[in-house]
Biopython code that builds the backbone (N, CA, C, O; Angstrom):
import numpy as np
from Bio.PDB.StructureBuilder import StructureBuilder

atoms = [
    (1, "UNK", "N", (-119.276, 54.847, 134.198)),
    (1, "UNK", "CA", (-118.171, 55.454, 134.935)),
    (1, "UNK", "C", (-117.379, 54.328, 135.584)),
    (1, "UNK", "O", (-117.929, 53.284, 135.936)),
    (2, "UNK", "N", (-116.073, 54.560, 135.735)),
    (2, "UNK", "CA", (-115.201, 53.496, 136.187)),
    (2, "UNK", "C", (-114.665, 52.700, 135.005)),
    (2, "UNK", "O", (-114.048, 51.649, 135.179)),
    (3, "UNK", "N", (-114.908, 53.216, 133.790)),
    (3, "UNK", "CA", (-114.454, 52.551, 132.573)),
    (3, "UNK", "C", (-112.985, 52.866, 132.318)),
    (3, "UNK", "O", (-112.487, 53.930, 132.685)),
    (4, "UNK", "N", (-112.297, 51.910, 131.674)),
    (4, "UNK", "CA", (-110.897, 52.106, 131.322)),
    (4, "UNK", "C", (-110.799, 52.684, 129.915)),
    (4, "UNK", "O", (-111.463, 52.229, 128.984)),
    (5, "UNK", "N", (-109.954, 53.698, 129.792)),
    (5, "UNK", "CA", (-109.672, 54.335, 128.507)),
    (5, "UNK", "C", (-108.164, 54.387, 128.324)),
    (5, "UNK", "O", (-107.408, 54.352, 129.296)),
    (6, "UNK", "N", (-107.729, 54.470, 127.065)),
    (6, "UNK", "CA", (-106.311, 54.631, 126.769)),
    (6, "UNK", "C", (-106.104, 56.030, 126.191)),
    (6, "UNK", "O", (-106.939, 56.537, 125.442)),
    (7, "UNK", "N", (-104.984, 56.641, 126.550)),
    (7, "UNK", "CA", (-104.628, 57.966, 126.036)),
    (7, "UNK", "C", (-104.121, 57.795, 124.604)),
    (7, "UNK", "O", (-103.134, 57.094, 124.381)),
    (8, "UNK", "N", (-104.787, 58.427, 123.628)),
    (8, "UNK", "CA", (-104.401, 58.274, 122.225)),
    (8, "UNK", "C", (-103.473, 59.381, 121.733)),
    (8, "UNK", "O", (-102.974, 59.326, 120.609)),
    (9, "UNK", "N", (-103.241, 60.392, 122.583)),
    (9, "UNK", "CA", (-102.305, 61.468, 122.238)),
    (9, "UNK", "C", (-101.806, 62.072, 123.541)),
    (9, "UNK", "O", (-102.599, 62.365, 124.435)),
    (10, "UNK", "N", (-100.501, 62.258, 123.653)),
    (10, "UNK", "CA", (-99.923, 62.835, 124.872)),
    (10, "UNK", "C", (-100.450, 64.248, 125.090)),
    (10, "UNK", "O", (-100.732, 64.978, 124.140)),
    (11, "UNK", "N", (-100.574, 64.614, 126.355)),
    (11, "UNK", "CA", (-101.076, 65.940, 126.715)),
    (11, "UNK", "C", (-100.309, 66.449, 127.928)),
    (11, "UNK", "O", (-100.084, 65.709, 128.886)),
    (12, "UNK", "N", (-99.911, 67.714, 127.883)),
    (12, "UNK", "CA", (-99.229, 68.363, 128.999)),
    (12, "UNK", "C", (-100.200, 69.313, 129.689)),
    (12, "UNK", "O", (-100.790, 70.186, 129.053)),
    (13, "UNK", "N", (-100.358, 69.133, 130.990)),
    (13, "UNK", "CA", (-101.289, 69.950, 131.772)),
    (13, "UNK", "C", (-100.950, 71.427, 131.655)),
    (13, "UNK", "O", (-99.783, 71.816, 131.613)),
    (14, "UNK", "N", (-101.999, 72.237, 131.605)),
    (14, "UNK", "CA", (-101.822, 73.689, 131.519)),
    (14, "UNK", "C", (-102.207, 74.382, 132.824)),
    (14, "UNK", "O", (-101.947, 75.572, 132.998)),
    (15, "UNK", "N", (-102.829, 73.630, 133.747)),
    (15, "UNK", "CA", (-103.063, 74.156, 135.093)),
    (15, "UNK", "C", (-103.059, 73.007, 136.092)),
    (15, "UNK", "O", (-103.004, 71.842, 135.700)),
    (16, "UNK", "N", (-103.117, 73.331, 137.373)),
    (16, "UNK", "CA", (-102.904, 72.321, 138.409)),
    (16, "UNK", "C", (-104.037, 71.320, 138.565)),
    (16, "UNK", "O", (-103.870, 70.307, 139.243)),
    (17, "UNK", "N", (-105.186, 71.581, 137.953)),
    (17, "UNK", "CA", (-106.302, 70.632, 138.037)),
    (17, "UNK", "C", (-106.267, 69.583, 136.930)),
    (17, "UNK", "O", (-107.041, 68.627, 136.952)),
    (18, "UNK", "N", (-105.368, 69.763, 135.962)),
    (18, "UNK", "CA", (-105.248, 68.840, 134.840)),
    (18, "UNK", "C", (-104.131, 67.828, 135.099)),
    (18, "UNK", "O", (-103.254, 68.046, 135.935)),
    (19, "UNK", "N", (-104.184, 66.711, 134.358)),
    (19, "UNK", "CA", (-103.121, 65.716, 134.410)),
    (19, "UNK", "C", (-102.325, 65.751, 133.116)),
    (19, "UNK", "O", (-102.887, 65.956, 132.040)),
    (20, "UNK", "N", (-101.014, 65.548, 133.221)),
    (20, "UNK", "CA", (-100.156, 65.338, 132.059)),
    (20, "UNK", "C", (-100.019, 63.835, 131.875)),
    (20, "UNK", "O", (-99.600, 63.132, 132.795)),
    (21, "UNK", "N", (-100.369, 63.337, 130.693)),
    (21, "UNK", "CA", (-100.297, 61.901, 130.439)),
    (21, "UNK", "C", (-99.678, 61.633, 129.083)),
    (21, "UNK", "O", (-99.842, 62.408, 128.140)),
    (22, "UNK", "N", (-98.960, 60.515, 129.003)),
    (22, "UNK", "CA", (-98.317, 60.099, 127.765)),
    (22, "UNK", "C", (-99.244, 59.184, 126.964)),
    (22, "UNK", "O", (-100.084, 58.477, 127.521)),
    (23, "UNK", "N", (-99.070, 59.216, 125.651)),
    (23, "UNK", "CA", (-99.813, 58.317, 124.774)),
    (23, "UNK", "C", (-99.580, 56.876, 125.225)),
    (23, "UNK", "O", (-98.454, 56.499, 125.550)),
    (24, "UNK", "N", (-100.640, 56.076, 125.244)),
    (24, "UNK", "CA", (-100.535, 54.675, 125.646)),
    (24, "UNK", "C", (-100.838, 54.424, 127.109)),
    (24, "UNK", "O", (-100.941, 53.270, 127.526)),
    (25, "UNK", "N", (-100.986, 55.491, 127.907)),
    (25, "UNK", "CA", (-101.329, 55.334, 129.326)),
    (25, "UNK", "C", (-102.788, 54.900, 129.453)),
    (25, "UNK", "O", (-103.641, 55.314, 128.668)),
    (26, "UNK", "N", (-103.063, 54.058, 130.454)),
    (26, "UNK", "CA", (-104.427, 53.621, 130.732)),
    (26, "UNK", "C", (-104.954, 54.376, 131.937)),
    (26, "UNK", "O", (-104.273, 54.482, 132.957)),
    (27, "UNK", "N", (-106.167, 54.901, 131.823)),
    (27, "UNK", "CA", (-106.784, 55.665, 132.909)),
    (27, "UNK", "C", (-108.174, 55.108, 133.199)),
    (27, "UNK", "O", (-108.775, 54.429, 132.367)),
    (28, "UNK", "N", (-108.665, 55.407, 134.387)),
    (28, "UNK", "CA", (-110.041, 55.089, 134.757)),
    (28, "UNK", "C", (-110.830, 56.388, 134.765)),
    (28, "UNK", "O", (-110.454, 57.346, 135.441)),
    (29, "UNK", "N", (-111.923, 56.419, 134.017)),
    (29, "UNK", "CA", (-112.765, 57.616, 133.964)),
    (29, "UNK", "C", (-113.697, 57.616, 135.173)),
    (29, "UNK", "O", (-114.460, 56.673, 135.383)),
    (30, "UNK", "N", (-113.624, 58.685, 135.963)),
    (30, "UNK", "CA", (-114.452, 58.823, 137.157)),
    (30, "UNK", "C", (-115.704, 59.653, 136.894)),
    (30, "UNK", "O", (-116.750, 59.436, 137.506)),
    (31, "UNK", "N", (-115.577, 60.615, 135.963)),
    (31, "UNK", "CA", (-116.712, 61.503, 135.673)),
    (31, "UNK", "C", (-116.582, 62.030, 134.253)),
    (31, "UNK", "O", (-115.517, 62.492, 133.845)),
    (32, "UNK", "N", (-117.688, 61.955, 133.499)),
    (32, "UNK", "CA", (-117.723, 62.492, 132.138)),
    (32, "UNK", "C", (-118.487, 63.807, 132.161)),
    (32, "UNK", "O", (-119.471, 63.954, 132.887)),
    (33, "UNK", "N", (-118.024, 64.764, 131.358)),
    (33, "UNK", "CA", (-118.660, 66.070, 131.316)),
    (33, "UNK", "C", (-118.854, 66.500, 129.868)),
    (33, "UNK", "O", (-118.046, 66.175, 128.998)),
    (34, "UNK", "N", (-119.927, 67.229, 129.623)),
    (34, "UNK", "CA", (-120.183, 67.743, 128.277)),
    (34, "UNK", "C", (-119.226, 68.867, 127.899)),
    (34, "UNK", "O", (-119.227, 69.317, 126.754)),
    (35, "UNK", "N", (-118.410, 69.327, 128.847)),
    (35, "UNK", "CA", (-117.440, 70.386, 128.552)),
    (35, "UNK", "C", (-116.275, 69.865, 127.725)),
    (35, "UNK", "O", (-115.509, 70.648, 127.164)),
    (36, "UNK", "N", (-116.138, 68.523, 127.649)),
    (36, "UNK", "CA", (-115.009, 67.941, 126.932)),
    (36, "UNK", "C", (-113.849, 67.594, 127.846)),
    (36, "UNK", "O", (-112.850, 67.034, 127.395)),
    (37, "UNK", "N", (-113.968, 67.922, 129.128)),
    (37, "UNK", "CA", (-112.945, 67.593, 130.124)),
    (37, "UNK", "C", (-113.518, 66.560, 131.076)),
    (37, "UNK", "O", (-114.538, 66.804, 131.720)),
    (38, "UNK", "N", (-112.866, 65.407, 131.168)),
    (38, "UNK", "CA", (-113.325, 64.340, 132.037)),
    (38, "UNK", "C", (-112.405, 64.251, 133.246)),
    (38, "UNK", "O", (-111.234, 64.624, 133.176)),
    (39, "UNK", "N", (-112.944, 63.755, 134.355)),
    (39, "UNK", "CA", (-112.146, 63.499, 135.549)),
    (39, "UNK", "C", (-111.651, 62.057, 135.448)),
    (39, "UNK", "O", (-112.448, 61.124, 135.348)),
    (40, "UNK", "N", (-110.332, 61.887, 135.475)),
    (40, "UNK", "CA", (-109.740, 60.557, 135.342)),
    (40, "UNK", "C", (-108.780, 60.281, 136.488)),
    (40, "UNK", "O", (-108.299, 61.191, 137.162)),
    (41, "UNK", "N", (-108.518, 58.992, 136.685)),
    (41, "UNK", "CA", (-107.549, 58.558, 137.681)),
    (41, "UNK", "C", (-106.441, 57.797, 136.975)),
    (41, "UNK", "O", (-106.701, 56.930, 136.141)),
    (42, "UNK", "N", (-105.190, 58.133, 137.319)),
    (42, "UNK", "CA", (-104.021, 57.463, 136.765)),
    (42, "UNK", "C", (-103.014, 57.276, 137.892)),
    (42, "UNK", "O", (-102.469, 58.248, 138.416)),
    (43, "UNK", "N", (-102.773, 56.027, 138.260)),
    (43, "UNK", "CA", (-101.788, 55.712, 139.309)),
    (43, "UNK", "C", (-101.975, 56.573, 140.557)),
    (43, "UNK", "O", (-101.031, 57.206, 141.029)),
    (44, "UNK", "N", (-103.183, 56.591, 141.081)),
    (44, "UNK", "CA", (-103.534, 57.337, 142.300)),
    (44, "UNK", "C", (-103.496, 58.853, 142.143)),
    (44, "UNK", "O", (-103.554, 59.573, 143.140)),
    (45, "UNK", "N", (-103.401, 59.350, 140.916)),
    (45, "UNK", "CA", (-103.522, 60.784, 140.641)),
    (45, "UNK", "C", (-104.875, 61.005, 139.977)),
    (45, "UNK", "O", (-105.260, 60.260, 139.076)),
    (46, "UNK", "N", (-105.584, 62.013, 140.418)),
    (46, "UNK", "CA", (-106.890, 62.325, 139.844)),
    (46, "UNK", "C", (-106.882, 63.758, 139.338)),
    (46, "UNK", "O", (-106.396, 64.663, 140.016)),
    (47, "UNK", "N", (-107.425, 63.958, 138.139)),
    (47, "UNK", "CA", (-107.485, 65.301, 137.581)),
    (47, "UNK", "C", (-108.270, 65.329, 136.287)),
    (47, "UNK", "O", (-108.799, 64.313, 135.835)),
    (48, "UNK", "N", (-108.333, 66.510, 135.703)),
    (48, "UNK", "CA", (-109.050, 66.702, 134.451)),
    (48, "UNK", "C", (-108.151, 66.313, 133.286)),
    (48, "UNK", "O", (-106.934, 66.496, 133.321)),
    (49, "UNK", "N", (-108.793, 65.766, 132.247)),
    (49, "UNK", "CA", (-108.062, 65.391, 131.039)),
    (49, "UNK", "C", (-109.007, 65.563, 129.855)),
    (49, "UNK", "O", (-110.195, 65.262, 129.970)),
    (50, "UNK", "N", (-108.492, 66.050, 128.701)),
    (50, "UNK", "CA", (-109.370, 66.264, 127.548)),
    (50, "UNK", "C", (-109.895, 64.939, 126.982)),
    (50, "UNK", "O", (-109.116, 64.066, 126.601)),
    (51, "UNK", "N", (-111.208, 64.803, 126.934)),
    (51, "UNK", "CA", (-111.845, 63.569, 126.471)),
    (51, "UNK", "C", (-111.461, 63.220, 125.038)),
    (51, "UNK", "O", (-111.426, 62.043, 124.677)),
    (52, "UNK", "N", (-111.175, 64.220, 124.224)),
    (52, "UNK", "CA", (-110.824, 63.973, 122.827)),
    (52, "UNK", "C", (-109.524, 63.161, 122.697)),
    (52, "UNK", "O", (-109.273, 62.560, 121.653)),
    (53, "UNK", "N", (-108.710, 63.143, 123.743)),
    (53, "UNK", "CA", (-107.452, 62.396, 123.738)),
    (53, "UNK", "C", (-107.607, 61.001, 124.333)),
    (53, "UNK", "O", (-106.607, 60.328, 124.584)),
    (54, "UNK", "N", (-108.843, 60.553, 124.563)),
    (54, "UNK", "CA", (-109.093, 59.249, 125.174)),
    (54, "UNK", "C", (-109.880, 58.341, 124.231)),
    (54, "UNK", "O", (-110.771, 58.793, 123.513)),
    (55, "UNK", "N", (-109.532, 57.047, 124.247)),
    (55, "UNK", "CA", (-110.235, 56.036, 123.467)),
    (55, "UNK", "C", (-110.691, 54.929, 124.409)),
    (55, "UNK", "O", (-109.912, 54.441, 125.227)),
    (56, "UNK", "N", (-111.946, 54.539, 124.292)),
    (56, "UNK", "CA", (-112.503, 53.495, 125.154)),
    (56, "UNK", "C", (-111.806, 52.162, 124.925)),
    (56, "UNK", "O", (-111.446, 51.819, 123.799)),
    (57, "UNK", "N", (-111.623, 51.422, 126.001)),
    (57, "UNK", "CA", (-111.045, 50.076, 125.928)),
    (57, "UNK", "C", (-112.135, 49.012, 125.995)),
    (57, "UNK", "O", (-111.831, 47.826, 126.125)),
    (58, "UNK", "N", (-113.382, 49.414, 125.909)),
    (58, "UNK", "CA", (-114.502, 48.477, 126.015)),
    (58, "UNK", "C", (-114.348, 47.358, 124.983)),
    (58, "UNK", "O", (-114.177, 47.613, 123.791)),
    (59, "UNK", "N", (-114.411, 46.115, 125.467)),
    (59, "UNK", "CA", (-114.301, 44.970, 124.571)),
    (59, "UNK", "C", (-112.875, 44.587, 124.233)),
    (59, "UNK", "O", (-112.658, 43.671, 123.439)),
    (60, "UNK", "N", (-111.901, 45.265, 124.815)),
    (60, "UNK", "CA", (-110.489, 44.949, 124.561)),
    (60, "UNK", "C", (-109.829, 44.456, 125.838)),
    (60, "UNK", "O", (-110.261, 44.785, 126.942)),
    (61, "UNK", "N", (-108.781, 43.667, 125.674)),
    (61, "UNK", "CA", (-107.992, 43.239, 126.837)),
    (61, "UNK", "C", (-107.185, 44.432, 127.328)),
    (61, "UNK", "O", (-106.570, 45.144, 126.534)),
    (62, "UNK", "N", (-107.192, 44.644, 128.626)),
    (62, "UNK", "CA", (-106.480, 45.775, 129.225)),
    (62, "UNK", "C", (-105.415, 45.235, 130.164)),
    (62, "UNK", "O", (-105.715, 44.401, 131.019)),
    (63, "UNK", "N", (-104.160, 45.702, 130.021)),
    (63, "UNK", "CA", (-103.111, 45.237, 130.937)),
    (63, "UNK", "C", (-103.420, 45.649, 132.373)),
    (63, "UNK", "O", (-103.960, 46.729, 132.615)),
    (64, "UNK", "N", (-103.076, 44.786, 133.318)),
    (64, "UNK", "CA", (-103.321, 45.112, 134.727)),
    (64, "UNK", "C", (-102.029, 45.310, 135.473)),
    (64, "UNK", "O", (-102.044, 45.591, 136.671)),
]
sb = StructureBuilder()
sb.init_structure("model")
sb.init_model(0)
sb.init_chain("A")
sb.init_seg("    ")
for serial, (resi, resn, name, xyz) in enumerate(atoms, 1):
    if name == "N":
        sb.init_residue(resn, " ", resi, " ")
    sb.init_atom(name, np.array(xyz, "f"), 0.0, 1.0, " ", f" {name:<3s}", serial, name[0])
structure = sb.get_structure()
């Protein structure tokens, strides 16, 4: 947890607990769930995001 992931497909939130993110955005994963919805942080916003739209940045250079 606390790992950086990149959004591989844009997603528009369908309720207020979800985040809308564009493809190419970098997020920090705060909590992983077997439901397929992870809690992520993006620019001081925290919410649910579909894990299937995230790719791990492990072993890659990440812009800061």
